[in-house]
C-alpha positions in Angstrom: 0.3 -0.1 0.0 2.5 2.5 1.0 4.8 1.6 -2.0 2.2 2.0 -4.4 1.3 5.3 -3.3 5.2 6.9 -3.9 4.7 7.2 -7.6 1.8 8.5 -7.6 2.1 11.3 -4.8 5.4 12.2 -6.5 3.2 13.0 -9.7 0.9 14.8 -7.7 3.1 17.1 -5.6 5.1 18.2 -8.8 1.7 18.9 -10.7 0.6 20.7 -7.8 3.5 22.7 -7.0 5.9 23.4 -10.1 4.6 26.8 -10.3 6.3 27.3 -6.8 9.4 27.1 -8.2 9.1 30.7 -9.7 7.9 32.3 -6.8 10.7 31.0 -4.6 13.3 31.8 -7.3 12.2 35.5 -6.5 12.5 34.9 -2.7 16.1 33.8 -3.7 17.0 36.9 -5.6 15.6 39.1 -3.2 17.5 37.5 -0.6 20.6 37.2 -2.3 23.6 38.2 -0.4 22.2 37.8 2.9 23.3 34.5 5.1 20.7 32.5 6.1 18.7 32.9 3.2 18.1 29.2 1.8 17.2 28.2 5.7 14.8 31.0 5.7 13.3 29.7 2.3 13.2 26.1 3.7 11.6 26.8 6.7 8.9 28.9 5.3 8.4 26.2 2.5 8.1 23.8 5.0 6.0 25.7 7.4 3.5 26.6 4.4 3.3 23.4 2.9 2.4 21.7 6.8 -0.3 24.2 6.6 -1.6 23.0 3.3 -1.1 19.5 4.4 -2.9 19.9 7.9 -6.0 22.3 6.2 -6.6 19.4 3.5 -6.4 16.2 6.1 -8.5 18.2 8.4 -11.0 18.7 5.6 -10.9 15.4 4.5 -12.1 14.3 7.7 -14.9 16.0 8.0 -13.7 19.5 9.7 -14.5 21.1 6.3 -16.5 23.9 8.7 -13.3 25.0 10.0 -12.1 25.4 6.6 -15.2 25.9 4.3 -14.1 25.6 0.3 -15.7 29.1 0.0 -13.1 30.8 2.1 -10.2 29.3 0.2 -10.0 31.8 -2.8 -9.7 34.6 -0.5 -6.3 32.9 0.5 -5.2 35.5 -2.4 -5.3 38.6 0.2 -1.9 37.7 1.6 0.3 37.2 -1.2 -1.8 40.4 -2.6 -1.5 42.5 0.5 2.8 41.1 0.5 2.7 42.3 -2.9 1.1 45.9 -2.5 3.6 46.3 0.3 6.4 45.5 -1.2 6.0 48.0 -4.5 4.9 50.7 -1.5 8.3 50.2 -0.6 10.2 50.5 -4.0 8.0 53.3 -4.9 9.1 55.0 -1.8 13.1 54.1 -1.9 12.8 55.0 -5.7 14.8 58.1 -5.4 17.6 56.5 -3.3 20.9 56.4 -4.0 22.3 53.6 -5.5 25.5 53.9 -3.8 24.4 54.7 -0.3 23.4 52.5 2.1 24.1 49.3 0.4 23.8 47.3 4.0 20.4 49.2 4.5 19.0 48.0 1.2 20.1 44.6 1.5 18.6 43.6 5.1 15.2 45.6 3.9 14.9 42.6 1.3 15.7 39.8 4.3 13.4 37.1 3.2 11.4 36.3 6.2 10.4 32.8 7.2 6.7 33.8 7.9 7.0 35.6 4.7 7.7 32.4 2.6 4.9 30.5 4.3 2.5 32.8 4.1 3.1 33.1 0.3 3.0 29.3 0.4 0.1 28.7 2.4 -1.8 30.9 0.0 -0.7 29.8 -3.3 -1.8 26.4 -1.7 -5.6 26.5 -2.2 -5.7 24.8 -5.3 -3.6 21.8 -3.8 -5.7 21.7 -0.9 -8.6 21.2 -3.6 -6.6 18.5 -5.1 -5.3 16.8 -2.2 -8.7 16.3 -0.4 -10.5 14.5 -2.9 -7.7 11.9 -3.2 -7.2 11.4 0.8 -10.9 10.6 0.8 -10.7 7.9 -2.2 -7.1 6.4 -0.2 -6.8 4.5 3.2 -5.5 6.7 6.1 -2.0 4.3 5.7 -1.8 5.7 1.8 -2.2 9.2 3.3 0.4 8.9 5.7 2.8 7.5 2.9 1.1 10.6 0.6 2.2 13.1 3.2 5.8 11.8 3.9 6.1 11.9 0.0 5.0 15.5 -0.3 7.4 16.8 2.9 10.2 14.6 1.5 9.8 16.6 -1.8 9.5 20.0 -0.5 13.3 20.3 -0.2 13.4 19.4 -4.1 11.4 22.2 -4.8 13.4 24.8 -3.2 17.0 23.1 -4.0 15.2 22.9 -7.7 14.6 27.1 -7.7 18.0 27.7 -6.0 19.5 25.7 -9.4 17.0 27.9 -11.5 17.5 31.7 -9.1 21.5 30.6 -9.5 21.9 30.4 -13.1 23.9 33.4 -14.7 22.0 34.6 -17.2 18.7 34.2 -14.7 20.9 35.3 -11.9 21.8 38.7 -13.9 18.4 39.3 -14.8 16.7 38.8 -11.2 18.8 41.1 -10.1 18.6 43.5 -12.4 14.5 43.3 -12.2 14.0 41.8 -8.7 12.4 44.8 -7.0 9.9 45.1 -9.8 9.5 41.2 -10.4 9.0 40.3 -7.1 5.7 42.6 -5.9 4.4 42.0 -9.5 4.5 38.6 -9.5 2.9 38.6 -5.8 -0.2 40.6 -6.9 -0.3 38.5 -9.8 -0.6 35.2 -7.6 -3.1 37.3 -5.4 -5.3 38.4 -8.0 -5.5 34.9 -9.9 -6.3 33.1 -6.6 -9.2 35.7 -5.9 -10.5 35.8 -9.7 -10.6 32.2 -10.4 -12.1 31.3 -7.2 -14.5 33.9 -7.2 -13.9 36.0 -4.3 -16.1 38.7 -3.5 -18.1 37.9 -6.3 -15.3 38.1 -9.2 
């Protein structure tokens, strides 16, 4: 039972999380040159993904009252607000001299565990929608196997994002445009989650 769940779990994980590579790569670009960036991104990704798995398991167990399906699209407010906050910071600092306060600028871009976790969880609404019917149609042992495989693959996903973000042409592009791409991607992600889920009657 456990072995027969491994391959489907691997396929399901990458099918539902491949889009995270782009967002995580931008986190790596934002945290470039800072000590502990990889550890914070990995910790945040694990924290956010544990939230996704916890929500999916609870809903599958019949605790849907705690997380109604219609509430999931509103997760889009998290990356939307974070993106607007970063965009405001970029706008406010647009006239700063590039040669001044370099250390302050780097510190201002510090990637936080909770920020990564919040974006990961918000982007996981579709994951929850996919995982619940799967969990409902397999036994408890298979659910545990799925969760174990998913958690083992989180580190692979983060490694892939770091690999992409550190390829020279990509790294150069991200270094140059990260301050624009990061808030734009977060805002676009938030709007996509809200609109595709029909939040606020959209």
